[in-house]
N, C-alpha and C positions, 0 to 999 in steps of 0.2 A: 412459624413466622413468615411474616412479609416478606417481600424482596429487599424494599428499602430497610429492614431492618437487620437481613442477613446480611446486606452489604456494609450497613455501618459497622457491625458487630466486625466484620473480618477488615476493615480500614484498621479500626482499632485494637486489635487483635496482631498486625502488621506491625505494632509501632512497638509492642509490647505492656506489659502493666497488669493489670488484673484478668485480663482476659486473654487466653492461649489456648490456639485450634478451638475458638468459640466457646471452650467452656468460664465460664465466670466462678470464680472460689466462691465455696457453701458459707451462706451468711450465718450469723450470730440468732441465737433463739430470741423469740417477739418475747420483749419485756426485760433480757439478760441486763440494760442500763438500766432498770428499777429507774429513780426519778428524774435521769437522765432522758429516756424516751427509747423509742425502740434504736436498737442500733443500726447504722448505715447498712443496708443491704440486709437487715433483719427482720423484716414483716413475713409471716406464717400465715397459709392458709388457714382460718379459725373452721371448727366443726361445728356440722348443722347443730341446732338445739334441741332436735329431732329427729326421728328415722327418716330415710327417703322418700318411701310411699306414707306419710304421716297426714300429709295434705292433700290425700286423693280422697274425693275425685277430682276436687277445684285443680289439682298440682299432680299430674302424673310422677311414678318414681324414676321413670326413664330420663324426663326433662329435668329432674332434680337430680341426678347426678352427673349429665351432661353440663349442666348449669355453675355447680359448686363443683365439681372434680377437676373440670375440664376450663369453662370458661373464668371463672374466678379466680384460680390455680391459676392461669395464663395472665391475671392482673398481678398478681403479690411476685410472679416470677418477672414479670417486667419492670413493675417499679421497684424490685430490689436491683436487676442489671442496670437501670439506670440510676440509683444512686451511687452504687456502685463504680460507675463510672464517671459521674459528675465527682465523686470525691477523689477519683484517680486525677481527673482534669485540674481539680484545686492544688493537689500535690505538685503535680509538673507545671502550672499555669498553663497547659494549652487548653485553650479553650473555642478549639475550632467547630465543635460541635454542639457549642453550648446551647443553641436556638433547639437543635433534634432533641438534647436530653431533657430542657426544661419542659418540652412538647411531653416528652414519653413520663416525665415525673405527675404533670396534671392528669394526664389521660388514666396513665396506670392506678395512679393513687388515689384518685378520685372514683374507679372503679372499684377497686379495694374498701376503700371506707363505703360505700352506696350499698356495696352488695354484702358487709357486715352487718349492715341496718338493717337489708332486706329482711335476712333468714331470722331475726329477732322480733321483726315489724309483725311476721305470721306463726300463726299457731293453730293445731287443728283442733282447739279449742276457744278460738276467735268468733271474731265476729261481731254482732250488736251494736253496742254505741259506747263512747268513753263516758267515763264518769269522772268527777271531780273535779280538778283544776282545769285538766284540759278541757272537761265539758265546757264550762264557765266561761274559757276562753273562746274557744268554739261561736259558744251562741252571739258572746259580744261580738266578736269579728264578721260570722256570718250571718247570723240572725239566728238561726237555728240547727241542728245536726243533719238535718236531709236536706238544708238549702247550702249547708259545707260539701256533702256527700257529692252534690250534684254537680258542683264547680269543679272538685279531686277528680269527679271521673271524666268531667266532659276535658279538663285541661290534660289529663295525662292520656286519654283515647287521641288530642289533637297534637301531640308531639309529634313534631316532623322528622320523619326518619326514624334511627333508634335512638333511647334514650328514657328519661324516667319524668312522672308526675312525683312532686314534692311539697310535703305540708311543712312549711318551716318557721320557727320562731327568729323574730330580726332584733337584734337586741337595741340597735338603731333606732328602733321607731317602738321597741316594746308591742311587738303586733305580732300575730300569726300572718303568714303568706302563703298562698300555693303558688308555685315556681314551676317552670319546666328546665329541664335540663337535656339539651340534645347533647349526643352520644354519652359522657358522665359529667363532662364540668363545664359546657357552654349554656347562658344565658340566667346564670346563679345570681344573686344579690350579695357582693360582698360582705361578711359579717353573720349571713344567715345560718342556722343552726337547722341541720334535717332532723325531723322526730318519723314522720313516716312515707317511706320513698316506695314505689311501684314502679318495676322495672317492665320495661315496653320493648325494650329488645328485642327481638325475633327470637333470639335464642330462648327467651324465658316462657314462651307460648306457643309456638309453632309445631311442635311436634301433635300436640292435644287441639289448637283451635287453628289449625293452620291460619288463615288471612284476618280471622274474625277476632281483632284487637278489643272490639268493643266488648264482646261476650268473655273474656278473661278480664278486661276492667271491671267489669259489672262482678264477675263472682267473685273475683278476690276480696270483695269485702266483706264476704263470709270467714276469712279465715286472719283476716285484720285482728292482730293483739291490742287491743287499745290498752293494759295495761304496761306492755313494754312503750308504747307510745308516751301516756301520760309519766312514766318515770323518765323518759328522756324530755319531756318538758319542762317538767318540777327540775330539773338537772340543771336546763338553761337559763331556770329564771335565777339559780344561784350568782 
């Protein structure tokens, strides 16, 4: 926990409410509110859709455990904390910390969403090229798959600092777009629907590839789950 976050939680705890002695009330189960959406503070860490070592040798087991169990879990925890604190602020009409809470929700919420997509975008049986409607859409937008792959890899490698390379569908334009997201939420286009995301925060690759981000990005295409990306595209068209 950062110094800023620790001081913030202590300040709120001093005023009573949901946070007492730095402990946030436990969240409800994900999906417990059914059609109403995830309950406030009820987000949960989704399990990996494969074993921790399933993506070796491209992504090693140690990296997967740290990335999923520590980093992704931290985004879920941060999102839940921020939602609960914002709910408390709504209840008592005290919006002194609104700027901080809005940033926390944007940062941790985007991190949670993108990581959840990322795990399913990968598969030990992945690689190759997309098929069906996604393949046709890529050909229309980028000319062919190899041109798309070259632009996607270049954009991902060129993310400044920590962030993501993202293939998204933008309903407002009716087109696919390749975007960068610095940290988790910066530089996105409003309304864009992420289909394929490639994590280039250092924790995603540094244990195995050190500073060789380009090598990691090139190799990850061999485990892309194009069936999952295709399903996301079809769903986005509805």
